N, C-alpha and C positions, 0 to 999 in steps of 0.2 A: 579446507574440505570440498570436495569435489562435488559437484553440481549433480545433483540426482533428481528429473525431472518428475513431476506428478503429472500423468497423461490422462487421468481419470479412470483408470485402472486398478488405484488403490497400492501405488507403488510402495514397497517396503522402502523405508528410509528418505523417502522424498523431501527434498527442502527449497525445491524452485516449480514455478510454473513455464519456465524458460530457461534457456541456455544462454552463455555468454554471447555466440556466435549471434543468436536471435536479438541480443539485445544491440551489438554493434550493427547489425542489416537496420533495425528499427532507427536507431539513431543518423545512421547514415542518411537515410530516404527524409529523414528531416533537417537535414544539414546541420546536425550537432554531432560535438564532439565530444565523445566520453573521456572524461578527468578521473583517473584512478582504474582500478583491476577489476575489469566486469565482474568477475565472480564475486570478488569479495561484497562490490555495488549491489548485486542482486540476492547475497546473504543477508544485507544489513535491509534490503527493500524488503524480504520476508519478516522480517523481526517485523517491520508496521504492518504489514498485509496480516498477518497471523494476530495481531490486537483488533482489529476491525470487525466489526459486528454485521456478516455477511447477512442477506435475504436466504431463506433454506433451511434446512435439517443437516449435518453432515450425515453421512451417508453410514459410515461405522464410527463405532466407538475407538478404534484400532488405529485408523491412519494418522498418517504423520503430518497433513496440513488440513487447513480447513475445508477444502475441494480433495473430491467430489464431494455434492451437495443433494440432497433431496429435497423437490417441492420447490425447483426454482423456477419463478414466471418473471421473464423482463419483456415489457412492452406487450402483455397477454399472451404470449407463447412460452410453451413450456419447458424445458432445457431436460436432454437426457443426462439420466445418471452419470455416464460415461463421460460428461462433456465438461473441458475446461474452457468457461467461454474466453474469446478472443479479448473482451474489455477488461477480465482479468489481467490475463497477460499484458495489454496495454497500462494497464494501472503498475504494473510489478516493473515495467520500461520507465514510466513518470517517476516512480518513488526512488529507483536506482539512477536516473540521472538527475533527480533533484538532491539526491544525497551527494552524488560527485560535485554539484555545484555549490555547494556548502549551505544547501537549504532542507537538513535532515530532519521529518515531519516527527522525530522522538529525541530531537537533540533539548536539553536543557534551557527553559527560555530565562534570562537574566532580564531586571529589571534596568532601565537607562539611567543612568547618574546625568540628573540637570544640573547639578551644583555639590564640588566640594571645598571644603574650607580644612585646610593643615593646622595651624594654630588654632587649640581646643576643638578638635575634629569635630565635624560637622559635614554631614551627608543630605543631599535632599534628592530624591528620586520623581522622575518625570509621570505624572499622572496618568496612569492607563494607557503605557506603554508597552510594547512587544518588539522585544531586539531581535527576534528567531525569522528569518525568512521563511515566506512561504511559497508554495509553490502549487496553484490553482489547477494546473494539469493533473495532477491528484485527486483532486476534489472532482474534478470532470470524470477521472476515468472511473473513478468510485462511485458514482452518483447512482446509479441504476443496479448497483450490485449490495447495497449497504442496506440496513432497515433504518426508518427515520428514528429521529432522536425520541420524541414523544409518545406515542401512544403505541398500537399495537398492530402487528399483520393480519391477515387474513388471508388465506386460499381458499381460493372458491374454483371446485373443477367441474366441467358437465360432463356426465356419462355416468 
């Protein structure tokens, strides 16, 4: 499926915030080699981003993606409705690169085996281990764009 970029104007059928060429440029600036098809990686990255609990409110019930959004304040500054923040684009890049490096944030997490016994079958799993790799770049890129897990957010406006 072709990439259709959401630019903040509620593009019909949008499925990405960036293009594959932008992903390539972002990676090249950081000395990262993209492994895999850029468009496929961006589509998979959107699967993750669309599951994220973002700050603000969706602009329209009928829009394809989570952005554009209303009531978005980052570091005390309001973002225009028709703006797709660069940090959201950077987050899509980070997720796509992580997926290409086998650190898919939506991958199935399996338990790591500590011991196996074949005769009279016995399996022991390690306590509280996670086998999935994580990419801290994803958390860092999404930090200011997501709602915190435990309480609630209140928007305050002057004027």
